[in-house]
C-alpha positions in Angstrom: -165.1 -14.8 -0.1 -167.4 -12.2 1.1 -166.8 -8.5 -0.7 -167.0 -5.6 1.3 -168.5 -2.7 -1.2 -167.4 -0.2 1.6 -167.2 3.0 -0.4 -166.2 4.4 -3.7 -164.0 7.3 -5.0 -164.0 9.7 -7.6 -161.0 10.9 -9.1 -157.6 10.0 -10.7 -156.0 6.8 -9.5 -152.2 6.5 -9.6 -150.1 3.8 -8.8 -147.6 3.8 -6.2 -146.5 0.6 -6.6 -148.1 -2.8 -7.5 -150.4 -2.8 -4.7 -151.0 0.6 -3.9 -153.0 3.5 -5.6 -153.5 7.4 -4.8 -156.9 9.0 -5.3 -156.8 12.9 -4.6 -153.8 12.7 -2.2 -154.8 9.4 -0.3 -153.4 6.1 -0.7 -155.2 2.7 -0.8 -153.7 -0.5 -0.5 -154.9 -3.9 -2.2 -154.2 -7.5 -2.6 -156.2 -7.7 -5.9 -156.5 -4.3 -8.6 -158.4 -4.5 -11.6 -157.6 -1.7 -14.5 -160.6 -1.2 -16.3 -159.8 2.0 -17.8 -160.5 1.8 -21.3 -159.5 3.7 -24.2 -159.4 7.5 -25.5 -159.3 9.3 -28.9 -155.9 9.2 -30.5 -154.6 12.7 -31.6 -152.8 13.3 -34.4 -149.9 15.7 -34.3 -149.7 18.0 -37.8 -149.7 21.8 -38.1 -153.1 22.8 -37.3 -154.1 19.7 -35.2 -155.4 21.9 -32.5 -158.3 22.9 -34.9 -159.8 19.3 -35.0 -162.1 17.8 -32.6 -162.7 14.1 -31.6 -165.3 11.5 -31.7 -167.0 13.0 -28.4 -167.2 16.4 -29.5 -169.5 15.7 -32.4 -172.1 13.9 -30.0 -172.0 17.3 -28.1 -172.7 19.2 -31.3 -175.1 22.7 -30.5 -175.4 23.1 -34.4 -174.8 20.8 -37.4 -171.8 21.6 -39.5 -172.7 22.3 -43.4 -169.2 20.8 -44.0 -167.6 18.1 -41.9 -164.3 16.5 -42.8 -163.1 13.1 -41.1 -160.0 12.1 -40.5 -159.4 8.6 -40.9 -162.3 6.0 -41.7 -162.3 3.6 -38.8 -165.3 2.3 -37.5 -166.1 5.6 -35.3 -165.3 7.4 -38.3 -167.5 5.9 -40.4 -170.5 5.6 -38.2 -170.2 9.4 -37.3 -169.8 10.3 -40.9 -173.5 8.4 -41.5 -175.4 10.0 -38.9 -174.2 13.8 -40.2 -174.3 13.2 -43.5 -178.2 11.9 -42.7 -178.7 14.8 -40.9 -177.6 17.5 -43.9 -174.0 18.1 -43.3 -171.6 17.5 -46.2 -169.2 14.9 -45.3 -165.4 14.1 -46.9 -163.7 11.3 -45.2 -159.8 11.3 -45.3 -157.8 7.9 -44.9 -154.3 7.1 -45.0 -154.9 3.5 -46.3 -156.5 2.2 -49.4 -160.1 1.4 -47.8 -161.8 1.8 -44.3 -162.0 -0.4 -41.6 -159.2 -2.9 -42.3 -160.3 -5.3 -39.7 -163.8 -6.1 -41.7 -164.1 -8.0 -45.3 -163.2 -5.5 -47.9 -165.6 -6.8 -50.3 -168.3 -6.2 -47.9 -167.1 -2.8 -46.5 -166.8 -1.3 -49.9 -169.9 -2.4 -50.6 -171.1 -0.3 -47.8 -168.8 2.5 -49.1 -170.2 2.8 -52.5 -173.4 2.8 -51.2 -172.4 6.1 -49.0 -170.5 7.5 -51.9 -174.5 7.5 -53.6 -175.6 9.5 -50.5 -173.2 12.1 -51.4 -170.0 11.3 -48.8 -166.9 11.7 -50.2 -163.9 9.4 -50.1 -160.1 10.1 -50.2 -158.1 7.2 -49.9 -154.1 6.9 -49.6 -153.8 10.4 -48.2 -153.2 11.7 -45.0 -153.6 15.0 -43.5 -150.3 17.4 -43.5 -151.8 20.6 -42.3 -154.9 22.3 -41.4 -155.2 26.2 -41.8 -158.0 28.6 -40.3 -159.8 30.4 -42.7 -162.0 33.1 -40.8 -164.9 30.6 -39.6 -163.8 27.7 -41.7 -160.7 25.4 -42.0 -158.8 24.2 -45.2 -157.8 20.7 -45.0 -154.7 19.8 -46.9 -153.6 16.4 -47.6 -150.5 14.7 -48.5 -151.4 14.4 -51.7 -152.3 17.7 -52.2 -156.1 17.9 -52.1 -157.5 21.0 -50.2 -161.2 20.5 -48.4 -163.1 23.3 -47.1 -164.8 22.3 -43.7 -167.0 24.1 -41.0 -165.9 21.2 -38.4 -162.7 18.6 -38.7 -162.8 15.6 -36.9 -159.5 13.6 -35.9 -161.2 10.3 -36.1 -157.7 8.2 -36.6 -158.2 5.8 -33.9 -157.9 5.3 -30.1 -155.6 4.5 -27.5 -155.6 2.5 -24.3 -156.1 4.8 -21.6 -153.2 4.4 -19.3 -151.0 7.8 -19.4 -152.0 9.0 -16.2 -152.2 5.7 -14.1 -148.7 5.7 -13.0 -147.8 2.3 -14.6 -143.9 3.0 -14.6 -144.3 2.6 -10.8 -145.3 -1.0 -11.3 -144.0 -4.2 -13.4 -147.4 -4.0 -15.8 -146.2 -4.1 -19.2 -147.4 -2.5 -22.5 -147.7 -3.7 -25.7 -146.0 -1.8 -28.8 -149.8 -0.5 -29.4 -149.5 0.9 -25.8 -152.1 -1.7 -24.6 -151.7 -3.7 -20.9 -150.5 -7.0 -21.6 -152.1 -9.6 -19.6 -152.2 -13.6 -19.5 -154.9 -16.1 -19.9 -156.3 -15.2 -16.7 -156.2 -11.6 -17.4 -153.7 -10.6 -15.0 -150.6 -8.4 -15.7 -146.9 -9.1 -14.9 -147.8 -7.5 -11.7 -149.2 -10.3 -9.8 -152.4 -9.3 -8.3 -152.7 -6.4 -10.9 -155.6 -7.7 -13.5 -157.1 -5.6 -16.3 -160.1 -5.9 -18.4 -161.8 -4.3 -21.6 -160.5 -2.4 -24.4 -157.5 -1.0 -22.1 -155.6 -4.8 -22.7 -153.6 -6.1 -25.8 -155.8 -8.9 -27.4 -157.0 -10.4 -30.8 -161.1 -10.7 -30.2 -162.4 -7.3 -31.1 -162.4 -4.2 -28.6 -166.4 -4.1 -28.2 -168.7 -3.6 -25.3 -169.8 -7.2 -25.5 -166.3 -8.4 -25.1 -165.3 -5.8 -22.3 -168.6 -7.0 -20.5 -167.3 -10.7 -20.7 -164.2 -9.9 -19.5 -165.7 -8.2 -16.4 -168.1 -10.9 -15.7 -165.4 -13.4 -16.1 -162.8 -11.5 -14.0 -165.6 -10.8 -11.2 -166.1 -14.6 -10.9 -162.8 -15.6 -10.7 -161.7 -12.8 -8.2 -165.0 -13.2 -6.0 -165.3 -16.9 -6.1 -161.5 -17.5 -6.1 -161.4 -19.5 -9.2 -158.1 -20.1 -11.5 -159.7 -21.2 -14.4 -158.0 -19.4 -18.0 -160.6 -17.4 -20.0 -162.2 -18.8 -22.8 -163.9 -16.4 -25.4 -167.1 -17.1 -26.9 -167.8 -16.0 -30.6 -168.1 -12.5 -30.7 -169.8 -10.6 -33.6 -168.2 -7.1 -34.7 -170.4 -4.4 -36.5 -170.5 -1.0 -37.8 -173.7 0.9 -37.8 -173.1 2.7 -40.8 -175.7 2.6 -43.5 -175.9 0.1 -45.2 -174.5 -1.9 -42.0 -171.1 -4.1 -42.0 -171.1 -6.9 -39.7 -168.9 -10.0 -39.4 -168.2 -13.1 -37.3 -166.1 -16.2 -36.9 -163.3 -16.9 -39.8 -162.4 -13.9 -41.6 -163.9 -14.1 -45.3 -161.0 -12.6 -47.0 -158.3 -14.7 -45.1 -160.9 -18.1 -46.1 -160.5 -17.1 -49.7 -156.9 -18.2 -49.7 -157.2 -21.1 -47.6 -158.3 -24.6 -48.7 -159.1 -25.5 -45.5 -162.3 -23.7 -46.0 -164.9 -22.4 -48.7 -166.5 -19.1 -49.4 -170.1 -19.0 -50.8 -171.2 -15.8 -51.9 -174.8 -15.2 -51.5 -175.3 -12.0 -53.6 -177.4 -13.9 -56.5 -180.1 -14.7 -53.6 -180.3 -11.3 -51.7 -180.7 -9.8 -55.3 -184.1 -11.6 -55.3 -185.1 -12.3 -51.7 -188.1 -10.7 -50.9 -187.3 -9.5 -47.3 -184.5 -7.1 -49.0 -186.6 -6.3 -52.0 -189.5 -5.0 -49.7 -186.6 -2.6 -48.3 -185.2 -1.2 -51.6 -181.9 -2.9 -50.7 -180.6 -3.6 -53.7 -177.0 -3.8 -53.4 -177.1 -6.3 -49.6 -174.3 -8.8 -50.0 -173.6 -12.2 -47.9 -170.9 -14.3 -47.4 -170.7 -17.3 -45.7 -167.5 -19.6 -44.8 -167.7 -23.7 -44.2 -164.9 -26.0 -43.1 -164.0 -29.2 -44.7 -166.6 -30.8 -42.0 -169.5 -28.4 -43.7 -169.7 -26.2 -40.3 -170.5 -22.5 -40.8 -167.6 -21.1 -39.3 -167.3 -17.5 -40.4 -169.6 -14.9 -41.9 -169.6 -11.3 -43.3 -172.5 -9.4 -44.6 -173.2 -5.4 -45.7 -177.0 -4.9 -45.6 -179.6 -2.6 -43.9 -179.9 -5.4 -41.4 -176.9 -6.9 -41.4 -176.3 -7.0 -37.7 -179.6 -8.7 -37.1 -178.8 -11.3 -39.9 -175.3 -12.1 -37.8 -177.2 -12.2 -34.6 -179.1 -15.2 -35.8 -176.1 -16.5 -37.5 -173.9 -16.4 -34.5 -175.2 -19.5 -32.5 -175.2 -21.4 -35.4 -171.1 -21.0 -35.4 -171.0 -21.4 -31.7 -173.1 -24.3 -31.8 -171.0 -26.1 -34.7 -174.3 -26.6 -36.5 -173.8 -27.9 -39.9 -175.7 -26.7 -42.9 -177.6 -30.4 -43.3 -178.7 -30.2 -39.6 -179.8 -26.7 -39.6 -182.2 -27.1 -43.0 -183.3 -30.9 -41.6 -183.9 -30.2 -38.3 -185.3 -26.8 -37.8 -187.8 -25.0 -39.9 -187.9 -21.0 -38.4 -190.1 -18.6 -38.9 -189.8 -16.9 -42.3 -187.7 -14.8 -43.3 -184.7 -16.5 -41.1 -181.4 -17.9 -41.1 -182.2 -20.9 -42.6 -183.7 -19.5 -45.6 -180.8 -17.5 -46.1 -178.2 -20.6 -46.1 -180.4 -23.0 -47.4 -179.1 -22.8 -51.1 -175.3 -23.5 -50.1 -173.4 -25.9 -51.2 
């Protein structure tokens, strides 16, 4: 199949029917259409919500706020809070749930939270925001628990939702999940034959990350251009938060594995306390947990440390290749410090 990239258009595309889209008043038809509109920030609705900004606005700030309140403690909120606090803003985070980043291991997330608290970031868990009042050039954030916080800048970082509201999907057979994401099958095809979707806009179990979207786009391009009909098989995908300390995880959930007899969880905190790599960085709170299956293969990892992301990037191939502890330690001696040093004491 030869693909002719004849032109590109700039504007909002809206479906007229399953195979017709309208852009800038002109209609275009195609046998195959791919939706890759990603996600957009969610906007909460409460009295005074019009005073809030989203995470995109934070990146366009001209001046650093003296006091910043983040609503929500997801990945984006935690990362932005880390950034503004390091720059000198007094940061508070209000979270409706009992802890941040629920998709990550509780132990390692709370380890990072404790470190963030030491650097002056305040957390208010089990509280939603009920109202924001404007007082001159400042804002009073009132929570469901009656807490009152004063801020120069309030960020609604309550999450992101699929960017589908302007697509006119009601004119198609495309179906949405309860969360508002596009439902696709194992070929990334929607309920409308010939209409595909990829990236953060789709409903999936895999983490909504750049590497995931890139993998889906590459897969879909190969399928459509080369007229293939192979179902998608996701690789091992790591997830991370660029907080300080960083939080990262991959594979079988550490929290779920602790309650499952099919797995063994080994916490490496004792080794991290004396590891010269972490001691040299004065990283005294680093924590690493590893999950093994019955075959003694490493199948999951979670870490909180100053270089958790680099550590897990070294571990991800071990999980993908299903290498056992013995194979790693007996067949390879990597340059110190490396992943086999971090795993050699595991039982």
